N, C-alpha and C positions, 0 to 999 in steps of 0.2 A: 631441552628447549626452555628458554627463560620466559616465564609468565608473569614476572614482577614488573611493576610500573616504575619508571624513573621519577626523579623529583620533578622534572619539568612536566611529565605526564600527569602526575598527581595535582600539580598546580593548574593544569588545563582543566582537569575534572572539576576542581573547586570553582574555577571561573565559570564553567558551563552550568554548574549547579546553581550558582548565585544568579546568573542571567536568566535562566529558565523560570526560576521560582519568584523572581522579583519583577521581571519585565512583562511576562505574559499574564494577562488577567486571570485571577483565581477563579472567576466564574466560568471561564472556558476550560481551565484545567480540571475543575470539579466535574463538568459534564463528561470529559474523557474518562476520568477515573470511575464514574458511576454508570458508564455505558449509556448515557443520554445522547441522542443525536445532536450533532452540531448544526447550526444554521449556516447558510452561505456566508453571512456576515462574520460569524465566529471564525470560520476557516480563513477568510480574507484578512481579518484583523491579525490573527496569529502569524500567518504567513508573512505579512508585510513587516511585522516586528522583527522576525528572523532576517528578512532581506535587508532591512535597514542596518542591521549589525554585520551583514555580509555572510550570514549563516544559513541562508535558504538554499544555496547551491554549492556546498563545499566540494562536491565531486566533479564540478565543471572545470574546464581549463581556466587558469588564472586570468587570462585576458578577457574572459567573459563572466568574471565574478567568482571563480572558484578559489579555494583556500590553499590548495596544495598541501593538505594535511596528510600525515602518515596514516597507515591503516589503524594504528592504535588510537590516534586522536579521533578518527572517524568513529571508531567503536565507542569511545568515551562520550562523544557528542550524542550519539544515538541512545546510549544507555541512560545518560542523565536526562535527556529529553523525554524518554518513555517513562522513567520513574517519576518525573515531575508532572506527568499527565499533559504534556504539551503536544498538541496535534503536530504531526510531522508536516513539513512543507508539502504542498499538493503534489503527489507522486507523478501524476500525468504530466505536469510541467517540468519538474526538476529531476526526476529519476527515469523518465521515459523519453518524451519527445525532445527535451532539451539536450541531453547527451547525444542523441542521434543527429540533431541539427548541427551541434558543435563539431561532431566527428565527420559527418558526411555532406553537410550542406555547403553551398557556395557562400561567398562572403556577403552577397546581397541578402540571402536568406537568413544568415546569422544576424546581420544588422537589423533586419526587419522583425525578427521574432524573439531573439534570446533575452534581451533586456526586459521586454514586456512579459515574457514567461516567468522570468525570475521574480518580478514584482507582482505577479498575478493580475496584471492589467488585462491579459488574455487568459481565460480559463479554458484549458484543454481537456478533451476526453479521448478515450482510446477506441478506435474502430477496428478491432481484430476479429473477435468471435462472431460466428454466424450460426443460424440454425443448421445443425449437422456438421459444423466445422468449429469444434471447440478444442478437444485434445488433438485432433488431426487438423490443425490450423491450416496446413498447406493445401487442404481441399477446398478452400474458400472460393466462392463463385461471384462475388461482387466484381463487376468489370469496369474498366476505364479505357475507353477507346479514343485514341488520338485523332482529333479533327482540326487541322490547322494549328492554331496557337492555343488550343484548349483540349482538355479531356472531357468526355461525356461519361459520367458515372451512373451506373444502374446496379441496384442490389439492396441488400439488407444487412445490418449489423444488429447483434443482440447482446444482452447483459452489459450494455454500455453504461458504466457507472458514472453517476452525476451528470449525465448528458443534459439534464434539465437546466443546469447552470452554465453549460459550455458555450463559449464563443467560437471555438475551433475544434475540429476533430482530426486526428492523424489516423490515416487508414491504410490498411493493406488491401490492394486491389489487383485484379488479374488483368495484365496488359498484353499478355501473349498466350492466348488459349491453346495454341498448338504446342507449346513447350512443356517439358516435364513440370509437374505441379509446383515444385519449389523454385523453378527457374523462370517462371513467367509472371512473377509477382513484383509490384512496385509499391513504394512508400510515398504517399501523397497527403498534402495538407489541404483541408477543406473548411471554408468559412461556413459556420452553421446557419447563417442567415440567408444562404444562397437559395434561390427558388428551386423547388423540387425536393427539399429535405423535409421529412416529417418525423417528429419525435413522438413516441407513444410510451407512457409509463408502464412498468411492470411492478405490481405490488408483491413484495416479498413476504415470506411466512411470518416475519416479525411485525407485519402491518405497515412497514415503511415503504417509501418510494426512493430507493437508492439506485436502481438499475432501470434501463430503458431499451426499447427497440428504436432503431433509427433506419429510416427508409430513404433510398436515393432513386429518384425518378427523373431521368434525363438531366442530371445536375451538371452544369457547366463549370469546370474548374480550370483556371489559367494554367498553362503548361509550366510556367515558372514555379508553381507550387509543388512540383515533383522534387523530392529530396534525393540527391545523388544521381545515380544512373537508373534508367528504365530497366526493369526486370532484375534489379539487384535488391529488391525489398526484403527478400527472405534473409539475406545476410544482415541487413539493418535490424530486422525483427529479433534475430538471435542476439545481437549486440544489446538491444533494448532490454530483453528479458534477463540478461546477465546483470544489468543495473537494477532491475525490478526486485531481484532476489537478495539484494545487498544486506538488508536488515530484517528479513522476513521471519527470523526466529523470534524476534521481539522479546528478548530476555528481560530487558528493563521494564517493559510493560507487565510481564508476568510477575516480576518481583514486586512491583507496586500493587498488583492484584492480590498477591499472597498477603502483603501487609494489611490491605483493606479487609480481607476475609478474616484475618486474626482479630482485627479491631472490632468488626461487627459481631463475630462469634463470641466475643468477650462481654457483650451487652447482656443484661438480665432480660429474660423473656418471662412474661407474666405466667406465673405458676409452673414454669418449666426449668428454671435455672439458666445456666449459660451453656450454649452449645459447645464451647471450647472445652468444657469438662467432660464431654461425651467421648468415651474411649474409641468408639468406631469412627467418629469424626476426626479425632486426633490421628488415627491410623491413616485415613485418606489424605489428610493435610500433610502429614509427615512424608508419605510416599511421593506426593507431587513435589514437595520441597527437595527431596533427594534427586528426583529426575531433573528438576530445574537447575540445581547446582551442577549436575553432570553436564547438562546442556551448556551452561555458562562456561565451564572449563573447556569443553570442546570448542566453543566459539573463540575463546581466548587462544587456543592452540592454532585455530585457523588464522586468527589475526596475527599471531606471532610468525606463522609460516609466510603470511602475505608480505612481510618485510623483504623476503628474498625471491618473490615471484615476479613474473613479467607483469607490469602495470596494465590493468584493463582486461587481463585474462581471467575469466571466472574460475574459481576453485570448485571442482566437483564435490568437495566436502560440504559446500553450501547446501547440497541436496539433503544431507543428513540433518543439518540444522533446521531446514524447512520442515521435514517430516516430524521431528521431535518437538519443534516449537509449536507446530499446529496442534499436535496431540495435547500438549500442556495447556495451551490456551483454551481448548475445549473442555478439558477436565476442570479448569478453574471456574469456568462459567457454571458447571454443574455444582461445584462447591458453593458458589454464590446462591444458587437455587436452594441448596440445603439450608443455608443461613437464613434466607428470607422466608422459607417455609410456605405456609398456605397463602401468604400475601402475593405470591407470584401468579395466582390463578386469575384474579380480575385484571386482565391486561388493560392498561391505560397509558396512552402515549403522553409523555410530558410536553410534547410540542403540538398537541391537537387543538389548542386554543380554548379548551374547556375551563370553566371557572370552578369546576368541582375539585375538591382536594383529592390527592391520591388515596387509594385504599391501603391502609397500613402506613408504616414509616416511610419517610422520603426515600431512603436508600433502596426500597423495594421497587421503585418505579422502573428502573432500567434493567432489572434482573432477567425477566422473561424475554424481552426483545434481544438482549445481548446473547442469551443462550441460543435462541433460534438463529440469529444472524451469524453467529460464529460457527455454525455448521459448515459455512463456506470456506473457512480458512484452510481446510485440507484439500481444497480444489484450486483456488486462485493462485496465480504465480507458478503454475505447473502443478498438477494434482500430485498427491503423494504417491500414486501408482507410477506416474511418469518419473518422479524423483527416484523411485526404486530401480527403474530401468537404467537411469543415469549412473547410479551407484554400481549396479551390476557391470556395466560396460567400462566406465571410466576409472573406477576404484578397484573392483574385484577382478576385472579383466575377463568377464564371462561372455 
């Protein structure tokens, strides 16, 4: 299997590297690198810079703004973006609802939503998980009853990421309660300003407000907001999740984090020397670097194999990337905690509006929040336990 890049691919990497590092503001990229929460304005600014270049939606059909890139180009694009600390395009828009609308929506729905999603004129959020319906998503209970030319939606969604910013939510709803649980689900688009919708924040362990509960009480949704066919939503959800896991290994992000850890560990600490000279720390850092290199080579093998696969069909090997990528991301946040040392203890949000300076060096500010927040990476996008089931069935044939 050929894992080398062609001259054209190397030129594309250089072009992507220059663009990401020169066009996206350094202030935004620094926040990403240091684990500091981005504001809504930061996310919109970065997303629109990418879209102006045509690089916000490379995996979409060309007629709706896609780039028709090869799997190798898409890999290089993501790798350079992550190493530069550039926030990825808002996933809810470009990796989730956008591909579903482009694939299964009618022409009117495509014209109405796709261009606005690509430019982040509409901010989307995902209405899938419910209390008691997370890993077993098909057991969801939010209902949508057809009444004339509208649906009446009742129920609750939870862990709805960034719903506080959202203009629209794409939801899985139960439209046929008598059918088998996977066969009675539909995919519907709901305006978040509609009467009967309530958003309630959930404070996470890192002290942030990233996720929310969303309640639907007799919410009226035009029937034209149904995507595709009624009761086919489970098929569309599986299609969406295949796109969501495209770059979940985040090799580029982890490479950037390793470089940052080395840089910070090389700083002199008052009366303690440099942490990079500590043999135990060297062992832990070397071990994760070996794991990261193995992950990168595995990802390259998946990319090379994708050249010969049916386009749009998820590779079950992505489950391996997801598991190992999650593990490495969590280990790296632990190493950052080692570097920061006792300054991780006085948690202070860099976005809390306080005029008080951070306790300790500036680089300590995001260490504890990132450590706590990254406990979730082994859960979202399909928990690591679910990924092991996929590997057992699709790869090992068990």
